[in-house]
C-alpha positions in Angstrom: -1.9 5.2 -64.9 0.4 2.7 -66.7 -0.6 -0.5 -64.8 -2.7 -1.9 -67.7 -0.1 -1.3 -70.4 1.9 -4.1 -71.9 5.7 -4.0 -71.6 6.5 -6.0 -74.8 9.7 -4.9 -76.2 10.0 -3.9 -79.9 12.8 -2.7 -82.1 13.8 0.8 -81.1 11.6 3.5 -82.8 11.0 7.2 -82.4 7.4 8.6 -82.4 6.8 12.1 -83.6 3.4 13.7 -82.9 1.9 16.7 -84.6 -1.4 18.0 -83.1 -4.0 20.5 -84.3 -7.7 21.2 -83.8 -8.6 17.8 -85.1 -5.3 16.3 -86.2 -2.6 14.6 -84.2 -0.1 12.8 -86.3 2.4 10.3 -84.9 5.2 9.1 -87.2 7.3 6.1 -86.2 10.7 6.1 -87.8 14.2 4.7 -87.1 16.0 6.9 -84.7 18.9 7.4 -87.0 16.8 9.0 -89.6 15.7 12.0 -87.6 12.3 13.1 -86.4 10.9 13.9 -89.8 8.5 16.5 -88.3 8.1 20.2 -88.0 9.2 22.1 -85.0 6.6 22.8 -82.3 4.0 25.4 -83.3 1.2 27.1 -81.5 -2.1 25.7 -82.7 -5.7 26.5 -81.8 -6.8 23.5 -79.8 -5.3 20.9 -77.5 -6.0 17.2 -77.0 -4.7 17.5 -73.5 -1.7 15.2 -74.2 1.0 17.0 -72.2 4.7 16.3 -72.4 4.3 14.7 -68.9 1.5 12.4 -70.1 3.5 11.3 -73.2 6.6 10.8 -71.0 4.6 8.4 -68.9 4.1 6.2 -72.0 7.7 6.3 -72.9 8.8 5.4 -69.4 7.0 2.1 -69.9 8.1 1.9 -73.5 11.8 3.1 -73.5 12.1 2.2 -77.1 9.6 4.9 -78.0 9.9 8.7 -77.9 7.0 11.1 -78.6 7.1 14.6 -80.0 4.0 16.7 -80.3 3.4 19.6 -82.6 0.2 21.6 -83.3 -1.0 22.5 -86.8 -2.2 26.1 -87.3 -5.7 25.3 -88.6 -8.0 22.4 -88.9 -8.3 23.0 -92.6 -4.6 22.5 -93.0 -4.7 19.2 -91.3 -7.7 18.0 -93.2 -6.2 19.0 -96.6 -2.9 17.2 -95.7 -4.9 14.1 -94.8 -7.2 13.9 -97.7 -4.5 14.8 -100.3 -2.2 12.0 -99.1 -5.1 9.5 -98.8 -6.0 10.2 -102.4 -2.4 9.3 -103.3 -2.7 6.0 -101.4 -1.6 7.2 -98.0 2.1 7.8 -98.8 3.5 10.4 -96.5 0.9 10.0 -93.7 1.9 9.5 -90.2 1.3 6.3 -88.3 -1.4 7.9 -86.3 -3.7 10.6 -87.7 -6.3 12.3 -85.5 -9.5 13.4 -87.3 -12.4 15.6 -86.4 -15.9 14.0 -86.3 -17.2 15.9 -89.4 -14.5 14.3 -91.6 -15.6 10.8 -90.6 -18.5 10.4 -93.1 -16.1 10.8 -96.0 -13.3 8.7 -94.6 -15.5 5.6 -93.7 -16.1 5.3 -97.5 -12.5 4.2 -97.8 -12.0 1.5 -95.1 -9.1 -0.1 -96.9 -7.0 3.0 -96.3 -7.2 2.6 -92.5 -6.2 -0.2 -90.1 -9.1 -1.9 -88.4 -8.9 -0.9 -84.8 -11.6 -3.3 -83.5 -10.5 -5.1 -80.4 -12.8 -7.2 -78.2 -10.8 -6.1 -75.1 -12.0 -2.6 -75.7 -15.7 -3.3 -76.3 -17.8 -1.0 -74.1 -15.0 1.6 -73.6 -16.9 4.3 -75.6 -20.4 5.6 -76.0 -22.2 3.5 -78.5 -23.0 6.5 -80.8 -19.3 7.5 -80.7 -18.2 4.1 -81.9 -20.9 4.0 -84.6 -19.5 7.3 -86.0 -16.2 5.6 -86.8 -17.6 2.3 -88.0 -17.8 1.5 -91.7 -20.7 -0.2 -93.4 -18.9 -3.5 -93.3 -18.2 -3.2 -89.5 -14.6 -2.0 -89.6 -13.6 0.4 -86.8 -11.3 3.1 -88.2 -11.0 5.4 -85.2 -10.6 5.3 -81.4 -12.7 8.0 -79.8 -10.9 10.7 -77.8 -13.4 13.4 -76.7 -16.9 14.5 -77.3 -18.3 18.1 -77.2 -21.2 18.5 -74.7 -21.9 22.2 -74.9 -22.8 24.9 -72.4 -22.6 28.7 -72.7 -19.4 30.5 -71.7 -19.8 34.2 -70.9 -18.1 37.3 -69.6 -19.6 38.0 -66.2 -17.8 41.3 -66.0 -19.5 42.5 -69.3 -22.8 41.2 -68.0 -22.4 43.2 -64.8 -21.6 46.4 -66.7 -24.7 45.9 -68.9 -26.9 45.4 -65.8 -27.4 41.6 -66.3 -27.1 38.9 -63.7 -23.6 37.4 -63.3 -24.1 34.3 -61.2 -24.0 31.2 -63.4 -27.3 29.9 -62.1 -29.0 33.2 -62.7 -27.4 33.5 -66.1 -28.8 30.0 -66.9 -32.3 31.3 -65.9 -31.8 34.4 -68.0 -31.1 32.2 -71.1 -34.2 30.1 -70.5 -33.1 27.5 -67.9 -33.9 23.9 -68.6 -36.3 24.9 -71.4 -33.9 27.4 -73.0 -34.6 28.2 -76.7 -32.7 30.1 -79.3 -35.3 32.8 -79.1 -34.5 33.1 -75.4 -30.8 33.4 -76.2 -31.3 36.1 -78.8 -33.7 38.0 -76.7 -31.1 38.2 -73.9 -28.6 39.3 -76.5 -30.8 42.2 -77.6 -31.0 43.4 -74.0 -27.2 43.1 -73.6 -26.2 45.0 -76.8 -28.6 47.8 -76.0 -26.5 48.4 -72.9 -23.0 47.5 -74.1 -20.4 48.3 -76.7 -19.6 44.6 -77.0 -21.3 42.1 -79.3 -23.4 39.3 -77.8 -21.5 36.4 -79.5 -18.5 35.9 -81.6 -19.8 34.6 -84.9 -23.0 33.9 -86.8 -21.2 30.9 -88.3 -20.7 29.3 -84.9 -24.3 29.9 -83.9 -25.3 28.3 -87.2 -23.0 25.3 -86.5 -24.7 24.8 -83.1 -28.2 24.9 -84.6 -27.3 22.6 -87.4 -25.9 20.0 -85.0 -29.3 19.8 -83.3 -31.0 18.6 -86.5 -31.1 14.8 -86.9 -30.8 14.9 -90.7 -29.5 18.4 -91.6 -28.4 17.9 -95.3 -29.0 14.2 -96.1 -31.6 11.5 -95.6 -30.5 8.6 -93.5 -29.6 6.6 -96.6 -27.1 9.3 -97.6 -29.3 11.0 -100.3 -28.6 14.7 -100.3 -31.6 17.0 -99.6 -32.3 19.8 -102.1 -30.9 22.9 -100.4 -33.4 25.1 -102.2 -36.3 23.4 -100.3 -34.5 22.4 -97.1 -36.6 24.6 -94.8 -34.8 23.9 -91.5 -31.5 25.0 -93.0 -33.2 28.0 -94.7 -34.6 29.0 -91.4 -31.3 28.8 -89.7 -29.6 30.8 -92.4 -32.3 33.5 -92.2 -32.2 33.6 -88.4 -28.5 34.0 -88.0 -28.0 36.6 -90.7 -31.0 38.6 -89.3 -29.5 38.5 -85.8 -26.2 39.7 -87.3 -27.5 42.4 -89.6 -30.7 43.7 -88.0 -30.1 43.1 -84.3 -26.2 43.4 -84.4 -25.7 40.5 -82.0 -22.7 39.1 -83.8 -19.1 40.4 -83.6 -18.8 39.3 -87.2 -15.7 37.1 -86.6 -14.6 33.9 -88.1 -13.3 31.5 -85.5 -9.6 30.6 -85.4 -8.6 33.8 -87.2 -6.3 36.5 -85.9 -9.2 38.9 -85.5 -11.1 36.3 -83.4 -8.0 35.8 -81.3 -7.7 39.5 -80.7 -11.3 39.9 -79.7 -10.7 37.9 -76.5 -8.4 40.7 -75.3 -10.5 43.7 -76.3 -14.0 42.8 -75.0 -15.2 41.8 -78.5 -18.1 39.7 -77.3 -19.9 38.5 -74.2 -21.0 34.9 -74.9 -20.2 32.0 -77.1 -21.2 28.4 -77.7 -18.9 26.4 -75.5 -18.3 22.7 -76.1 -16.1 21.4 -73.4 -13.0 21.4 -75.5 -13.5 25.2 -76.2 -12.5 26.1 -72.7 -8.9 25.5 -73.5 -8.7 27.8 -76.6 -10.6 30.5 -74.7 -8.1 30.4 -71.8 -5.2 30.4 -74.3 -6.5 33.6 -76.0 -8.0 35.4 -73.0 -5.1 35.2 -70.7 -5.2 38.0 -68.2 -9.0 38.5 -68.6 -10.6 37.6 -65.4 -14.3 37.6 -66.3 -15.0 34.3 -68.0 -17.5 31.8 -66.5 -19.7 28.9 -67.6 -23.4 28.6 -67.4 -25.0 25.1 -67.3 -27.6 25.9 -70.1 -27.9 25.5 -73.8 -30.5 26.8 -76.2 -32.7 24.1 -77.8 -31.6 21.3 -75.5 -28.5 19.1 -75.7 -25.8 19.6 -78.2 -22.6 17.7 -79.1 -20.3 19.9 -81.1 -17.1 18.2 -82.2 -15.0 15.4 -80.8 -12.2 13.6 -82.4 -10.7 10.2 -83.2 -7.3 8.6 -83.5 -6.8 6.6 -86.7 -4.0 4.4 -88.0 -3.6 4.7 -91.7 -3.1 1.3 -93.4 -0.1 2.8 -95.3 2.0 3.1 -92.1 4.8 0.6 -91.6 4.2 0.3 -87.9 0.5 -0.2 -87.6 0.6 -2.5 -84.5 2.8 -0.1 -82.5 0.6 2.8 -83.6 -2.6 0.9 -82.6 -1.2 0.2 -79.2 -0.3 3.8 -78.5 -3.7 5.0 -79.8 -5.4 2.6 -77.5 -3.4 3.8 -74.6 -4.1 7.5 -75.3 -7.8 6.8 -75.5 -8.0 4.7 -72.4 -10.2 6.1 -69.6 -7.2 7.0 -67.4 -5.5 9.1 -70.1 -8.7 10.8 -71.2 -9.4 11.7 -67.6 -6.0 13.4 -67.4 -6.6 15.1 -70.8 -9.9 16.5 -69.6 -8.2 18.0 -66.6 -5.5 19.4 -68.8 -7.5 20.8 -71.7 -11.3 20.4 -71.1 -11.6 17.6 -73.6 -14.6 15.7 -72.2 -14.1 12.0 -72.3 -16.1 9.8 -74.7 -15.2 6.8 -72.4 -18.3 5.6 -70.6 -16.4 4.5 -67.5 -15.2 7.9 -66.5 -17.9 10.4 -67.5 -19.6 10.3 -64.1 -16.6 9.5 -61.9 -15.8 11.8 -58.9 -12.5 12.6 -60.6 -14.2 14.0 -63.6 -17.3 15.6 -61.9 -15.2 17.3 -59.3 -13.0 19.1 -61.9 -13.1 22.9 -61.6 -11.5 25.5 -63.9 -9.6 28.3 -62.1 -9.6 30.5 -65.2 -13.4 30.3 -65.5 -13.8 31.6 -61.9 -13.6 28.1 -60.5 -16.5 27.0 -62.6 -17.4 23.3 -61.8 -16.7 22.3 -65.4 -16.7 18.6 -64.7 -20.2 18.7 -63.2 -21.5 21.1 -65.9 -20.3 19.1 -68.9 -21.2 15.8 -67.3 -24.8 17.2 -67.0 -24.6 18.5 -70.6 -23.4 15.1 -71.8 -26.2 13.3 -70.1 -28.6 15.1 -72.4 -27.0 13.6 -75.5 -28.2 10.2 -76.4 -27.4 10.1 -80.1 -25.5 11.9 -82.9 -27.1 13.5 -85.9 -26.7 11.8 -89.2 -23.8 13.1 -91.3 -23.2 11.3 -94.6 -20.5 11.6 -97.2 -21.8 14.9 -98.5 -22.3 16.6 -95.2 -19.0 18.5 -95.1 -19.3 19.9 -98.7 -22.9 21.0 -98.3 -22.3 22.5 -94.8 -19.3 24.4 -96.2 -21.5 26.1 -98.9 -24.0 27.2 -96.3 -21.3 28.5 -93.9 -19.6 30.4 -96.8 -23.0 32.1 -97.4 -23.2 33.2 -93.8 -19.6 34.3 -93.9 -20.2 36.7 -96.8 -22.9 38.5 -94.8 -21.5 38.3 -91.3 -17.8 38.4 -91.6 -16.8 39.7 -95.1 -19.9 41.9 -95.4 -19.7 41.7 -99.2 -23.3 40.5 -99.7 -26.8 41.0 -98.3 -28.7 38.0 -97.1 -30.6 37.4 -100.3 -27.7 37.7 -102.8 -25.5 35.5 -100.6 -28.1 32.8 -100.4 -28.4 32.7 -104.2 -24.6 32.2 -104.4 -25.0 29.4 -101.8 -27.6 27.7 -103.9 -25.4 28.0 -107.0 -22.4 26.5 -105.0 -24.7 23.7 -104.0 -25.7 23.0 -107.6 -22.0 23.1 -108.6 -21.4 20.2 -106.2 -23.3 18.0 -108.7 -24.9 15.9 -106.0 
């Protein structure tokens, strides 16, 4: 694992890591000054960087120690990052991990990040993964960790109780097989809820996210020009579809992901299926411990989908950029990302390992020994590009998701009134 790492000695430093859904921070400080970080917390996602993996790095770099902590929510990590970047980067860690949907905003400020381009690493990642973290002037601000090829995770015990097939191949056929559509998925859901007390899926917001990620230009033209939300028919159709499935067909459990209510639903048969990017297998297992019915079907409505994926960045404000860059490169090397996939289901963005026997032979005991390596490798093979997400994607998408949330989760508005509020929020962005 460590044969390719350099053993150049440096002045003694301590590295402190803080991890969340899309944020790992690693802070390099003098040992005498203390760690400078919070105590370990339980977060809601896992990069797969175990203590053992980090110890392997420090074994070859005895001048370095690594501590890892998880943030509670992605929003917390993002707010911390953007607030400190706005102040010039003061207070940021030497390595900050970011989620893919933050990238379009961050690439506008290349001077705030260290250029990570390295000819020795050319070809390591999928081309579209590299492009996501490349600025207009060719600067690479992030090393790719994982991508999110998506399947459908399901509760085979709840399927059986509702009289539906439970074998993964049969479930894939139930949902439409190779030509699966969202209509197929919703139709199966109506059959299920008619025979069960559980909902079909966790959240209309998550279904919306999946559908939006299948649109090449959801909210902006390829030159970054925002589309008028009031006449953006594909987004209007998605909004109408998911709120109808929630209110009329009652397919949604009405939950917001990463909340206590969502956590609890894993233990009380709250829902039977969910969109399942590879990295989601870790959070499911964490919350559904003791529940024996989870499995994975190699199918996805509407074709391929990449949901999520992260990057390690090195803020330019950090005093130890070269040391941080070296560690970030090591963590995102094929060997370490293979281990991370085995540990947490974070499917590698590194070309070299995606179809190796080590990855493809990976199974997951919790998901009834599902061949997750084979499944997610097949799902990844169906993804040849990433949808365009410009500088305004995050803000516009948030207004749409807030509209769905008012109907599905908070239940404060009907579909029409909430959409009008969404349009007003869009206008208030002043784009």
